[in-house]
matplotlib code that plots the C-alpha trace (Angstrom):
import matplotlib.pyplot as plt

x = [0.3, 2.5, 3.7, 0.5, 0.6, 2.2, 5.3, 3.1, 1.0, 3.8, 5.5, 2.3, 1.3, 3.1, 4.9, 2.2, -0.8, -2.8, -4.6, -1.0, -0.8, -4.1, -5.8, -3.6, -3.8, -0.1, 3.0, 3.8, 7.4, 8.8, 11.4, 12.8, 16.4, 15.3, 11.9, 10.3, 10.0, 7.2, 8.7, 12.0, 11.1, 10.4, 13.5, 15.6, 13.3, 13.7, 17.9, 17.4, 15.5, 17.4, 20.9, 19.0, 18.5, 14.5, 12.8, 9.6, 9.0, 9.2, 5.7, 7.7, 6.4, 9.8, 9.6, 12.3, 15.0, 16.9, 16.4, 20.1, 19.0, 15.8, 12.8, 9.2, 10.2, 13.1, 10.8, 7.8, 10.6, 12.8, 9.0, 8.3, 11.9, 11.7, 8.6, 9.6, 12.7, 11.0, 13.2, 12.5, 14.1, 15.7, 18.8, 18.2, 21.4, 22.1, 23.2, 24.2, 28.2, 26.8, 25.2, 28.1, 30.7, 28.2, 28.0, 31.6, 33.1, 31.0, 31.4, 34.8, 37.5, 40.8, 43.0, 39.9, 39.1, 36.5, 35.6, 33.6, 32.3, 33.8, 33.8, 32.4, 31.1, 33.8, 33.3, 32.9, 36.2, 37.6, 36.6, 38.1, 41.0, 42.2, 41.6, 40.5, 43.0, 46.0, 44.4, 42.6, 44.5, 41.6, 42.4, 39.9, 39.6, 37.7, 35.6, 36.3, 32.8, 30.2, 27.7, 30.4, 30.6, 34.7, 35.3, 33.4, 35.2, 38.3, 38.3, 37.1, 40.4, 42.4, 41.4, 43.7, 42.4, 39.1, 36.5, 34.2, 32.1, 31.5, 30.2, 27.9, 26.9, 24.4, 23.7, 26.9, 27.9, 28.5, 28.5, 25.2, 27.3, 24.8, 25.8, 24.4, 23.1, 21.8, 25.2, 27.3, 25.3, 25.4, 29.7, 29.6, 28.0, 30.4, 32.9, 31.3, 32.0, 35.3, 36.4, 33.3, 30.9, 30.3, 31.0, 28.0, 26.2, 25.6, 23.9, 23.9, 20.5, 21.1, 20.8, 17.5, 15.8, 13.0, 10.9, 12.4, 15.4, 14.6, 18.4, 17.0, 14.8, 17.9, 19.5, 21.7, 22.3, 22.2, 20.4, 22.1, 20.3, 21.0, 17.9, 19.5, 18.5, 15.4, 13.3, 13.9, 13.4, 13.5, 17.3, 17.0, 17.9, 20.5, 19.8, 21.1, 19.3, 20.1, 17.8, 18.3, 17.7, 16.9, 19.5, 22.5, 20.7, 20.4, 24.7, 24.1, 21.7, 24.0, 27.4, 24.9, 24.2, 27.9, 28.8, 25.7, 25.0, 21.2, 18.7, 17.2, 13.3, 13.0, 14.9, 12.2, 9.3, 10.7, 11.3, 8.1, 6.3, 8.9, 8.7, 4.3, 5.7, 8.4, 6.7, 5.3, 8.4, 10.1, 7.8, 7.9, 12.0, 12.2, 10.5, 12.3, 15.5, 14.3, 13.8, 16.9, 19.3, 18.2, 18.2, 22.0, 22.6, 21.7, 24.1, 26.9, 29.2, 28.2, 30.6, 28.9, 26.0, 26.1, 22.3, 20.7, 18.0, 20.5, 22.3, 22.7, 20.2, 21.2, 23.7, 24.6, 24.1, 20.4, 19.6, 20.7, 19.0, 15.3, 15.5, 16.1, 15.4, 11.5, 12.9, 16.6, 16.3, 16.9, 20.8, 23.4, 26.5, 27.5, 30.9, 31.6, 34.1, 37.0, 38.5, 38.3, 37.9, 35.3, 32.9, 33.9, 33.0, 30.0, 28.4, 29.2, 27.1, 23.9, 21.1, 18.5, 20.6, 22.3, 25.3, 25.8, 26.9, 24.0, 20.9, 17.4, 15.9, 12.8, 15.3, 18.0, 21.5, 24.7, 28.7, 31.9, 32.6, 36.4, 36.8, 33.5, 32.1, 35.3, 38.2, 39.3, 40.4, 43.5, 43.5, 45.0, 41.9, 39.3, 40.0, 40.8, 37.3, 35.9, 35.5, 37.2, 37.7, 35.3, 32.3, 29.4, 27.1, 23.3, 20.6, 17.3, 14.3, 10.7, 10.9, 9.4, 11.7, 11.7, 13.4, 15.7, 16.6, 16.5, 19.5, 21.6, 21.1, 22.6, 25.2, 26.9, 26.7, 29.9, 31.9]
y = [0.2, 2.4, 2.7, 4.5, 7.1, 10.5, 10.4, 13.1, 10.4, 7.8, 9.5, 10.0, 6.2, 3.9, 0.9, 1.2, -0.8, -0.1, -3.7, -5.0, -2.9, -2.8, -0.2, 2.9, 5.2, 6.3, 4.1, 3.2, 3.2, -0.2, 0.6, -2.5, -4.0, -7.5, -9.5, -12.8, -15.9, -18.0, -21.0, -22.5, -23.8, -20.2, -19.0, -21.4, -21.0, -17.6, -17.7, -19.9, -17.7, -14.6, -16.3, -17.8, -14.0, -14.1, -11.9, -10.2, -8.4, -11.9, -12.7, -15.3, -16.5, -16.0, -12.9, -10.3, -11.2, -8.6, -4.5, -4.5, -7.0, -5.8, -4.0, -3.1, 1.1, 0.4, -2.0, 0.5, 3.5, 1.3, 0.3, 3.6, 5.1, 2.0, 3.3, 7.0, 6.3, 3.8, 0.8, -3.4, -2.4, 0.0, -0.6, 2.5, 3.4, 5.7, 8.3, 9.2, 8.9, 4.9, 4.4, 5.7, 3.9, 0.5, 0.8, 1.8, -0.7, -3.7, -3.1, -1.6, -5.0, -3.6, -2.4, -1.3, 2.0, 4.1, 7.2, 9.9, 13.2, 16.3, 17.9, 15.5, 16.0, 16.5, 12.8, 10.7, 12.4, 11.6, 8.0, 7.1, 9.5, 9.2, 5.6, 3.4, 4.7, 4.2, 1.1, -0.8, 0.4, 2.2, 4.4, 7.8, 9.3, 12.5, 13.1, 16.9, 17.2, 15.0, 15.7, 15.6, 11.8, 12.4, 13.4, 10.7, 8.2, 9.9, 9.8, 5.7, 5.0, 6.6, 4.3, 1.6, -1.4, -3.0, -0.1, -0.9, 2.2, 5.3, 7.4, 10.5, 13.4, 15.6, 18.2, 18.1, 19.5, 22.1, 23.9, 22.2, 20.8, 18.3, 15.0, 13.0, 9.9, 8.3, 9.1, 7.6, 4.6, 3.7, 4.1, 2.0, -0.5, 0.0, -0.9, -3.8, -5.5, -5.1, -5.7, -8.4, -6.8, -3.3, -1.1, 0.1, 3.5, 4.6, 8.0, 10.5, 11.9, 14.3, 17.3, 16.5, 14.2, 11.5, 13.9, 16.1, 13.5, 9.3, 8.5, 4.6, 5.5, 7.5, 4.1, 4.7, 0.9, 2.2, 5.6, 6.9, 9.8, 11.4, 11.4, 13.6, 16.4, 16.9, 13.3, 15.1, 18.5, 19.4, 19.5, 17.0, 13.2, 11.5, 8.7, 7.4, 5.2, 3.2, 1.7, -0.1, -3.9, -6.7, -8.5, -5.4, -4.1, -7.8, -8.2, -4.1, -4.8, -8.3, -5.7, -3.1, -6.6, -6.2, -2.9, -1.8, 0.7, 0.2, 2.7, 2.9, 2.6, 6.2, 7.3, 5.6, 6.8, 10.4, 9.8, 8.4, 11.5, 13.5, 12.4, 13.6, 17.0, 16.5, 17.3, 20.9, 21.7, 21.0, 23.1, 26.1, 26.3, 25.7, 28.7, 30.8, 29.8, 30.9, 34.5, 34.3, 33.4, 36.2, 38.6, 37.5, 37.4, 40.7, 42.0, 44.0, 42.0, 38.4, 37.5, 34.5, 32.5, 28.6, 27.7, 24.9, 27.4, 29.6, 27.0, 28.7, 28.1, 25.1, 24.3, 20.0, 20.4, 22.4, 19.8, 17.2, 19.3, 19.7, 16.1, 14.5, 17.0, 18.3, 21.5, 23.2, 22.1, 24.7, 24.3, 26.2, 28.2, 31.9, 33.7, 37.0, 39.8, 38.9, 36.1, 34.1, 37.5, 38.8, 35.6, 35.7, 39.2, 38.7, 35.2, 37.0, 39.5, 37.6, 37.6, 35.1, 32.6, 30.2, 29.5, 25.6, 23.1, 20.3, 21.6, 20.5, 21.9, 24.1, 26.6, 28.5, 27.4, 28.9, 27.7, 28.4, 25.2, 25.9, 25.8, 23.7, 20.7, 20.1, 21.5, 18.0, 18.7, 20.0, 22.9, 22.5, 20.0, 21.5, 24.9, 22.6, 21.6, 25.4, 25.8, 29.0, 30.9, 33.2, 30.1, 30.0, 27.1, 28.4, 26.2, 27.8, 27.2, 27.9, 31.1, 34.1, 34.9, 39.0, 37.8, 36.2, 38.2, 41.1, 39.4, 38.8, 42.0, 43.8, 41.4, 41.6, 45.5, 44.4, 42.9]
z = [0.2, 1.0, -2.8, -3.8, -0.8, -0.7, 1.4, 3.8, 4.4, 4.5, 7.3, 9.9, 10.3, 8.3, 10.1, 12.9, 13.4, 16.6, 16.6, 17.7, 20.3, 22.9, 20.1, 21.5, 18.6, 18.6, 19.2, 22.6, 23.5, 24.9, 27.3, 28.0, 27.4, 27.4, 26.5, 28.3, 26.5, 26.7, 28.1, 27.4, 24.0, 23.0, 23.7, 21.9, 18.9, 18.9, 19.0, 16.5, 14.4, 14.9, 13.8, 10.7, 9.8, 10.5, 12.6, 13.7, 10.6, 8.8, 10.4, 12.6, 16.0, 17.4, 18.8, 20.5, 22.4, 23.7, 23.0, 21.0, 18.7, 18.0, 19.5, 18.6, 18.4, 16.0, 13.9, 13.5, 12.7, 9.8, 8.2, 8.4, 6.7, 4.2, 3.1, 2.3, 0.9, -1.9, -0.2, 0.2, 3.8, 6.0, 9.3, 12.0, 14.3, 17.3, 15.0, 11.4, 11.8, 13.1, 10.0, 8.1, 9.7, 10.2, 6.3, 5.2, 7.7, 6.7, 3.1, 2.5, 2.5, 3.1, 0.3, -2.0, -2.8, -2.3, -4.8, -3.6, -4.2, -2.9, -0.2, 2.9, 5.7, 7.8, 9.8, 7.1, 5.6, 8.8, 8.9, 5.4, 5.4, 9.1, 9.9, 7.3, 5.0, 7.5, 9.4, 6.4, 3.6, 1.8, -0.9, -0.6, -4.4, -4.8, -8.0, -9.1, -11.1, -9.9, -12.6, -15.8, -16.8, -17.4, -13.9, -12.5, -15.0, -14.5, -10.3, -10.8, -12.9, -10.6, -7.5, -7.1, -6.6, -6.3, -6.0, -3.3, -3.0, -4.9, -1.6, -2.8, -1.0, -2.9, -2.1, -0.7, 2.9, 3.3, -0.2, -1.4, -4.7, -6.9, -7.5, -10.5, -8.8, -12.5, -14.3, -11.3, -11.3, -15.0, -14.3, -11.3, -13.7, -16.0, -13.7, -12.5, -15.9, -15.4, -12.3, -12.0, -9.5, -9.8, -6.8, -4.4, -5.0, -1.7, -1.5, 1.8, 1.3, 4.8, 3.3, 1.1, 3.0, 2.1, 0.7, -1.6, -2.8, -3.2, -4.3, -4.7, -7.6, -9.2, -9.3, -5.8, -4.0, -0.6, 0.6, 3.8, 6.3, 9.5, 11.0, 13.6, 10.9, 9.3, 10.3, 13.8, 13.3, 16.7, 17.8, 20.4, 19.6, 17.9, 14.8, 11.3, 8.6, 5.7, 3.3, -0.2, -1.4, 1.7, 0.7, 1.4, 4.3, 6.8, 7.0, 8.1, 11.0, 11.6, 12.2, 14.4, 16.8, 16.7, 16.9, 19.3, 17.3, 17.1, 18.5, 21.8, 21.8, 22.9, 20.5, 17.8, 19.1, 19.3, 15.7, 14.5, 16.4, 15.0, 10.9, 11.5, 10.5, 8.8, 5.2, 6.9, 8.9, 5.1, 3.3, 5.9, 6.2, 2.7, 1.7, 4.2, 2.8, -0.5, 1.1, 3.2, 0.1, -1.9, 0.5, 1.1, -2.9, -3.0, -0.1, -0.2, 1.9, 0.5, -2.1, -2.9, -2.1, -2.8, -2.9, -5.2, -6.3, -7.7, -10.3, -13.4, -16.2, -18.5, -16.8, -15.9, -12.2, -12.6, -14.9, -12.7, -9.7, -11.6, -12.8, -8.8, -6.6, -5.6, -3.7, -3.1, 0.7, 3.6, 4.5, 2.1, 2.3, 2.0, 1.2, 3.3, 2.4, 4.5, 6.1, 9.7, 11.8, 9.8, 9.6, 13.6, 14.3, 12.2, 13.8, 17.5, 16.6, 16.0, 18.2, 17.3, 15.2, 17.0, 16.5, 16.4, 14.4, 12.9, 10.7, 10.0, 13.5, 13.9, 15.1, 12.7, 13.3, 12.0, 12.1, 10.5, 9.0, 8.9, 12.0, 13.5, 10.9, 8.6, 11.3, 11.4, 7.3, 6.4, 5.1, 1.9, 1.0, 2.7, 1.3, -2.9, -2.0, -1.8, 2.0, 2.5, 5.9, 4.5, 4.2, 6.2, 7.0, 7.7, 8.0, 8.0, 10.5, 10.5, 12.1, 10.7, 7.7, 8.2, 12.0, 10.9, 7.8, 10.1, 12.6, 9.6, 8.5, 11.5, 12.1, 8.6, 9.3, 12.1, 8.7]

ax = plt.figure().add_subplot(projection="3d")
ax.plot(x, y, z, "-o")
ax.set_aspect("equal")
plt.show()
């Protein structure tokens, strides 16, 4: 039924059946660490079922065992996120980085390569370059232009050994750069013909979320989302998800059990609640972001605004954006005249906007990526990707647009 419903409808109730929970109109929260067996035989069959890969979602009678392995609230959230991402299955985790780490450490073998769009979120960049490179011998290779077939092909050709994963952020963090998912998927298939099996195309969909972009429908194998951001929407919890084919998700669930990166019942319950208003929040934040971006574009102390809605007409990036996105999102960057000192002066003058990392909350958040989210990225690589000391990231919330603009206007006067 979910494939016939609008995503806004799916976000409200999919994955929860009141009849299975004493008729409660809303999901109960199952605050238990362990589950009681009916008898000794039930305990045996429950464990046999778990290790055979069967779970409560398969209609099996084994039931639940231990909350790290599975629990009812996690089942509800996974069903809802799978439906929103148009996927067969989903695994949820206790943070976005838990999802990313579990995925990459599970799928990329020592000595393999990962080709990726650039820039990357600082946490993903650090995992690839500071852990997987020195410890596992994994080579990370950046794509120069993720909407250009030649540039994608060049990155693939420069990747030594077997190519395990093509990692795509679109829009990228923090510059909101666009990548052509369908084009990258076609390159992955050609690589598969050469090396025997294709690299998995994984898209980090955090900047858009499932209401504005569905990467699996564009040809991606897996869709990763930091649920901390737009899905939560209130800056009060951490979570992450990976959606895709069941054959790819099941190994991630097993690794999640071993690594202990599952999402707890209360976190799942909060996300189920928050998803219900994601459509309303997304619509309001996107409308505000468009107004704020126009204001910044016309301000004399702003050099550049990197906002998807401003992509040049007739450009490859614009054509890709219009084909695969339902909106421009509400997180983007702008570059001021000056450098770190001027950026700090402007940020310290803000009165309404909150100086903090993260994005997608009801409140407008602003930060200086070079010294926060991307501080761990070496300066040379950071600046080559377009993140300078003058770059400021803005996640526009749902306050009144005039108040957001007024606060930015008075703060920019300090430059």
